C-alpha positions in Angstrom: 44.1 -99.4 203.7 44.4 -101.1 200.3 43.6 -100.0 196.8 45.3 -98.9 193.5 46.6 -95.7 195.0 49.4 -97.1 197.1 51.7 -94.2 196.0 49.4 -91.4 197.2 50.9 -89.2 199.8 47.7 -89.1 201.9 47.6 -92.9 202.5 48.6 -92.3 206.2 45.9 -89.6 206.4 43.2 -92.1 205.4 44.5 -94.5 208.1 43.8 -91.9 210.9 40.8 -90.1 209.4 37.1 -90.5 210.1 34.7 -92.1 207.6 35.9 -91.2 204.1 35.8 -92.7 200.6 38.0 -91.9 197.6 36.3 -92.4 194.2 37.2 -91.6 190.6 35.1 -89.6 188.2 33.3 -92.8 187.0 32.0 -93.4 190.5 34.3 -96.4 191.4 35.6 -96.5 194.9 39.4 -96.6 195.0 40.0 -96.8 198.7 38.2 -96.2 202.1 39.2 -95.3 205.6 38.9 -97.8 208.4 36.1 -95.8 209.9 34.1 -95.9 206.6 34.6 -99.6 206.3 33.4 -100.2 209.9 30.4 -97.9 209.5 29.3 -99.6 206.2 30.2 -103.2 207.2 32.8 -103.9 204.5 36.5 -104.9 204.6 38.9 -102.6 202.7 39.3 -105.3 200.1 35.5 -105.7 199.6 34.7 -102.0 199.2 37.6 -101.2 196.8 36.3 -101.2 193.2 32.6 -101.0 194.1 30.4 -98.4 192.3 29.3 -95.8 194.9 25.7 -96.4 193.9 25.9 -99.9 195.4 26.2 -98.1 198.8 22.8 -96.5 198.1 19.4 -98.1 198.4 18.2 -99.2 194.9 15.3 -96.8 194.9 17.7 -93.8 194.9 20.5 -95.1 192.5 19.3 -93.7 189.2 18.7 -90.3 190.7 22.2 -90.5 192.4 23.9 -91.3 189.1 22.3 -88.3 187.5 23.6 -86.1 190.3 27.0 -87.7 190.1 27.3 -86.9 186.4 26.3 -83.3 187.1 28.9 -83.0 189.8 31.6 -84.5 187.5 30.7 -81.8 184.9 31.2 -79.0 187.4 33.1 -80.3 190.4 33.1 -78.2 193.5 33.1 -78.7 197.3 29.6 -79.0 198.6 27.3 -80.8 201.0 25.0 -83.4 199.6 21.3 -83.4 200.3 20.7 -79.6 200.9 19.5 -80.2 204.4 17.6 -83.5 203.5 18.5 -86.8 205.3 20.6 -89.1 203.0 20.4 -92.9 203.3 23.2 -95.3 202.8 23.0 -99.1 202.4 25.2 -101.2 204.6 26.6 -104.6 203.4 24.0 -106.5 205.5 21.2 -104.7 203.7 20.3 -102.3 206.6 19.9 -98.6 205.9 21.6 -95.8 207.8 21.1 -92.0 207.7 24.3 -90.0 206.9 25.5 -86.5 206.5 27.7 -86.5 203.3 30.2 -83.9 201.9 31.9 -84.0 198.5 35.3 -82.5 197.8 37.0 -82.6 194.3 40.7 -83.6 194.2 43.3 -83.5 191.5 46.4 -85.8 191.9 49.0 -86.1 189.1 46.6 -84.6 186.6 43.9 -87.1 187.5 40.5 -86.1 189.1 39.0 -87.8 192.1 36.2 -87.1 194.6 36.7 -87.3 198.3 33.5 -88.3 200.1 33.2 -87.7 203.8 30.3 -88.8 205.9 29.1 -89.6 209.4 26.1 -91.1 211.0 23.4 -88.4 211.3 21.3 -90.4 213.7 22.9 -88.9 216.7 22.5 -85.4 215.3 18.9 -86.0 214.5 18.3 -87.5 217.9 19.9 -84.4 219.5 17.8 -82.1 217.3 14.7 -83.9 218.2 15.5 -83.8 221.9 16.2 -80.1 221.5 12.9 -79.5 219.8 11.0 -81.5 222.4 12.8 -79.6 225.2 11.9 -76.2 223.5 8.3 -77.3 223.1 8.1 -78.3 226.8 9.6 -74.9 227.7 7.1 -73.1 225.5 4.2 -75.0 227.0 5.5 -74.4 230.5 5.9 -70.7 229.8 2.4 -70.5 228.4 0.8 -72.3 231.3 2.7 -70.3 233.9 2.5 -67.0 232.0 6.2 -66.6 232.1 8.2 -64.0 230.2 11.9 -64.5 229.5 14.5 -61.7 229.4 18.2 -61.5 228.8 19.8 -58.3 230.1 23.3 -57.4 228.8 24.8 -55.5 231.7 27.8 -54.3 229.8 25.9 -52.6 226.9 22.7 -51.9 228.9 20.6 -53.7 226.3 17.9 -56.3 226.8 16.2 -59.1 224.8 12.5 -59.9 225.6 10.0 -62.4 224.5 6.3 -61.9 223.5 5.0 -62.3 227.0 6.9 -59.4 228.3 5.6 -57.3 225.5 2.1 -58.2 226.6 2.7 -57.3 230.2 4.2 -53.9 229.2 1.5 -53.3 226.5 4.0 -53.1 223.6 2.5 -54.1 220.2 4.3 -57.0 218.3 5.3 -54.7 215.4 6.5 -51.9 217.7 10.2 -51.6 218.6 10.8 -52.2 222.3 13.8 -50.4 223.8 15.3 -50.7 227.2 14.1 -47.1 227.9 10.5 -48.2 227.2 10.8 -51.1 229.7 12.0 -48.7 232.4 9.2 -46.2 231.5 6.6 -49.0 232.0 7.7 -49.7 235.6 5.7 -47.8 238.2 7.5 -44.7 239.2 7.6 -45.6 242.9 9.1 -49.0 242.2 11.9 -48.1 239.8 14.5 -47.5 242.5 13.6 -50.8 244.1 14.3 -52.7 240.8 17.5 -50.7 240.4 18.8 -51.6 243.9 17.8 -55.2 243.3 20.0 -55.3 240.1 22.8 -53.6 242.0 22.6 -56.3 244.8 22.6 -59.1 242.2 25.5 -57.6 240.4 27.7 -57.5 243.5 30.6 -60.1 242.9 30.6 -60.7 246.6 27.0 -61.8 246.6 25.0 -64.8 245.3 24.1 -63.1 242.0 20.4 -63.9 242.6 17.8 -61.4 241.4 14.4 -61.6 243.1 11.9 -58.8 243.2 8.2 -57.8 242.9 7.1 -54.5 241.4 4.3 -52.8 239.5 4.1 -52.3 235.7 1.7 -49.8 234.1 0.4 -51.4 230.9 0.8 -48.9 228.0 -2.4 -50.2 226.3 -4.9 -50.2 229.1 -3.2 -48.0 231.6 -3.7 -50.5 234.4 -1.3 -51.5 237.1 -0.1 -55.1 237.0 2.1 -56.7 239.6 5.0 -58.9 238.3 7.6 -61.1 240.0 11.0 -61.2 238.4 13.5 -63.9 239.2 16.9 -64.2 237.6 20.7 -64.9 237.9 23.6 -62.7 237.1 26.6 -64.3 235.3 30.1 -63.0 236.0 33.4 -63.0 234.1 36.5 -62.0 236.0 34.3 -60.8 238.8 32.5 -58.5 236.5 28.7 -58.8 235.9 28.0 -59.7 232.3 24.4 -60.8 231.9 21.2 -61.1 233.9 19.0 -63.9 232.7 15.6 -64.6 234.2 11.8 -64.8 234.0 8.9 -62.5 234.7 5.5 -63.6 235.9 2.3 -61.6 236.5 1.1 -61.9 240.1 -1.7 -59.3 240.1 -4.3 -61.8 241.3 -2.1 -63.0 244.1 -1.4 -59.5 245.2 -5.1 -58.6 245.2 -5.9 -61.7 247.2 -3.1 -60.8 249.7 -4.5 -57.3 250.0 -8.0 -58.6 250.7 -6.7 -61.1 253.3 -4.6 -58.4 254.9 -7.6 -56.1 255.1 -9.7 -58.9 256.6 -7.0 -59.7 259.1 -6.7 -56.0 260.0 -10.4 -55.7 260.5 -10.5 -58.8 262.6 -7.5 -57.6 264.6 -9.2 -54.2 265.1 -12.4 -55.9 266.2 -10.6 -58.2 268.6 -8.7 -55.2 270.1 -11.9 -53.3 270.4 -13.7 -56.1 272.2 -10.7 -56.7 274.5 -10.6 -53.0 275.3 -14.4 -53.0 275.9 -14.3 -56.0 278.1 -11.3 -54.7 280.0 -13.0 -51.3 280.5 -16.2 -53.1 281.6 -14.3 -55.2 284.1 -12.4 -52.2 285.5 -15.7 -50.2 285.8 -17.4 -53.2 287.5 -14.5 -53.6 290.0 -14.2 -49.9 290.8 -17.9 -48.9 290.7 -18.9 -50.2 294.2 -15.9 -48.9 296.2 -16.1 -45.6 294.4 -19.8 -45.3 295.2 -19.0 -46.1 298.8 -16.1 -43.6 298.8 -18.4 -40.9 297.5 -21.0 -41.7 300.2 -18.5 -41.6 303.0 -17.0 -38.3 301.7 -20.5 -36.7 301.6 -21.1 -37.8 305.2 -17.8 -36.2 306.3 -18.5 -33.0 304.4 -22.0 -32.8 306.0 -20.5 -33.2 309.5 -18.0 -30.4 308.9 -20.6 -28.1 307.4 -23.1 -28.6 310.4 -21.4 -27.8 313.7 -21.0 -28.8 316.3 -19.1 -31.6 314.5 -19.3 -35.1 315.8 -15.6 -36.1 315.7 -16.3 -39.8 316.2 -18.7 -39.9 313.3 -16.3 -37.8 311.2 -13.5 -40.2 312.0 -15.6 -43.2 311.0 -16.6 -41.5 307.7 -12.9 -40.7 306.9 -11.8 -44.2 307.8 -14.5 -45.6 305.6 -13.4 -43.4 302.7 -9.8 -44.6 303.1 -10.8 -48.2 303.3 -12.9 -47.9 300.1 -10.0 -46.1 298.3 -7.6 -48.9 299.2 -10.2 -51.5 298.1 -10.4 -49.8 294.7 -6.7 -49.8 294.3 -6.4 -53.4 295.3 -9.1 -54.4 292.8 -7.4 -52.6 290.0 -4.0 -54.2 290.7 -5.6 -57.7 291.0 -7.4 -57.1 287.6 -4.2 -56.0 285.9 -2.3 -58.9 287.3 -5.0 -61.3 286.0 -4.9 -59.7 282.5 -1.1 -60.0 282.3 -1.0 -63.5 283.8 0.7 -66.1 281.4 1.3 -63.6 278.6 5.0 -63.0 279.2 7.9 -65.4 278.9 11.4 -64.9 277.6 13.6 -67.3 275.8 16.9 -67.5 274.0 16.2 -65.8 270.6 18.1 -65.2 267.4 17.8 -61.4 266.9 19.1 -61.4 263.3 16.4 -63.9 262.3 13.8 -61.9 264.2 14.7 -58.8 262.2 14.4 -60.7 258.9 11.0 -62.1 260.0 9.7 -58.6 260.9 10.8 -57.3 257.4 8.8 -60.2 255.8 5.7 -59.3 257.8 6.0 -55.6 256.8 6.4 -56.5 253.1 3.5 -58.9 253.2 1.4 -56.2 254.9 1.8 -53.9 252.0 4.8 -51.8 253.1 7.0 -52.7 250.2 8.0 -49.4 248.7 11.4 -48.9 250.5 14.9 -50.1 250.1 16.4 -51.8 253.2 20.0 -52.0 254.2 20.9 -54.4 257.0 24.1 -54.3 259.0 23.7 -57.4 261.1 26.3 -58.7 263.5 27.7 -62.1 262.3 27.8 -64.8 264.9 25.6 -62.6 267.2 24.9 -64.4 270.5 21.2 -65.1 271.2 19.3 -62.5 273.2 16.9 -63.2 276.1 13.5 -61.9 274.9 9.9 -62.7 274.1 10.1 -63.2 270.3 6.5 -62.1 269.6 6.8 -59.0 271.6 10.1 -57.9 270.1 8.7 -58.7 266.6 5.8 -56.3 267.4 8.3 -53.6 268.3 10.3 -54.0 265.1 7.1 -54.1 262.9 5.8 -51.0 264.6 9.1 -49.1 264.0 9.3 -50.2 260.4 5.7 -49.3 259.6 6.0 -45.9 261.3 9.1 -45.2 259.1 7.3 -46.2 255.9 4.2 -44.2 256.7 6.3 -41.1 257.5 8.2 -41.4 254.2 4.9 -42.0 252.3 3.4 -38.8 253.8 6.5 -36.8 252.7 6.6 -38.4 249.2 10.2 -39.5 249.6 11.2 -40.6 246.0 13.7 -43.3 247.1 12.5 -44.4 250.5 15.2 -46.3 252.5 15.5 -47.9 255.9 18.7 -48.8 257.6 18.7 -51.6 260.3 21.8 -52.0 262.3 22.7 -54.4 265.1 25.7 -53.7 267.4 26.9 -55.2 270.6 28.2 -53.9 273.9 30.4 -56.5 275.6 30.6 -54.5 278.8 26.9 -54.2 279.4 26.0 -57.6 277.8 23.5 -55.9 275.6 22.6 -56.0 271.9 21.5 -52.7 270.4 19.1 -52.4 267.4 19.0 -49.2 265.4 16.2 -48.4 262.9 16.8 -45.3 260.8 14.8 -43.9 257.8 15.6 -41.2 255.3 12.2 -39.4 255.9 11.6 -35.9 257.0 12.6 -36.5 260.6 10.8 -35.2 263.7 10.4 -31.7 265.0 11.7 -30.7 268.5 8.2 -30.6 269.8 7.4 -34.1 268.5 10.6 -35.6 269.9 9.8 -34.3 273.3 6.3 -35.9 273.3 6.9 -38.9 271.1 6.5 -41.4 274.0 3.5 -39.7 275.6 0.3 -41.8 275.7 -2.3 -40.8 273.0 0.1 -38.4 271.3 0.3 -38.9 267.6 1.1 -37.1 264.3 -1.1 -39.5 262.3 -4.6 -38.6 261.2 -5.9 -42.0 262.2 -3.5 -43.0 264.9 -4.3 -43.3 268.6 -0.8 -42.6 269.9 -0.1 -45.8 271.7 2.2 -47.7 269.3 5.5 -46.3 270.6 4.3 -46.3 274.2 3.5 -50.0 274.0 6.7 -50.7 272.1 8.9 -49.0 274.8 6.9 -50.9 277.5 7.5 -54.2 275.8 11.3 -53.5 275.4 11.6 -52.5 279.0 9.6 -55.6 280.1 12.2 -57.6 278.2 15.1 -56.0 280.2 16.1 -53.4 277.6 15.6 -49.7 276.9 14.2 -47.8 274.0 14.9 -44.2 273.0 14.9 -41.7 270.1 18.0 -40.0 268.8 17.0 -36.3 269.2 20.0 -34.8 267.4 19.5 -36.8 264.1 19.6 -34.7 260.9 18.8 -37.5 258.5 15.3 -39.0 259.2 14.1 -40.6 262.4 16.5 -42.8 264.4 15.2 -45.2 267.1 17.3 -47.4 269.2 16.5 -50.2 271.6 18.6 -52.7 273.6 18.1 -56.3 274.7 20.1 -58.4 277.1 22.1 -61.4 275.9 21.0 -64.8 277.1 23.2 -66.4 279.6 
């Protein structure tokens, strides 16, 4: 640096500082930092002695002189421009936008002004990029119907945007508290949300928050389905904040329900047709031998009732009855073998994945109002089973549990699924337990009887078929009769070789 202030103690400071100028009260530049010279395109010798207005485009100079005189009359540290972009003139005639600050100095009873500045182009570009990003986010939120929330897990407070107010039916000028948000969630779904937050807040987990639940709008009183997705942030393994978005999915849920009802109707129709055709086939195959059996029996009865009995004729009648009875049995076995042909095959199967798939099916079929806890065996060897058949067993057990808890109005319905292994018997054991009302002694004794049911619309074949499927896959199925906490079903499957 050069200039008339060689004896100033802050000469070394100027050598290391950012863009700065030192001017006297008459507006003459005394010295400049290396960064200032580089930014404005001057050498230290060229810039020393210039009037500061020469560094400003001509159209602004008179106005700047007026402001400089006002500053000299009442010097104090301040920022120039009051938020407006200031323009400087480089030596080559190009203009550059700057952020400028003024600081009055007094050295040896003389007054100076320290001018600090830096290129505001980068700041303006960053601000413009931020505005563009915020605008894109705003448009994306509006198109997708997203609501954003920020939940302080330490102080149990939450910040919401306008979309969440709309979903909950809270007016813009009405204060919205965390208690109001909870009150807007459907009573049956509050514990599901609470458990989802607890899972996401577990330091051992992924911190992911993903749930669907119902909201009762305070304005129209209607139920609206929403999907909430978020992430928990931790500090020192303590959950601090849950940030995420909420989206209304009512139309999707209604469509899923309609498709589910259509699928169930089609499934019922197909089952009815299969049952009808099977019954017709059995009746057709058995009708002729049973008719003949009846005729032979009538002949034998007539012979006995009208003595003297013709033993040879009686013997032929009885032999014919036996032959027709055997024919009926053979026809029935052949028909059942034909119906079962090609339906059963076992393969190496991931039991843990099968359980997760069954849970997804149950949730998609409208059985969502329960909390599930899974105790799966890590590194579980594959089992030898037919995946579709075991999936049907799991879905039947889960649906039975949910329906039982629904009927009993259990406030916090829960199902526990546990997988354990028995190395001695080479079997994997699955346990499905709910926290419902449980089963009476009479029901437990008859639970696997065909056509026995406790449901108003059931036919009593679900558990019968489930046990038959498990047994056909090489396992066993049973009910824990001494359970005091809900219904507990177990079944086993052999491991694959």
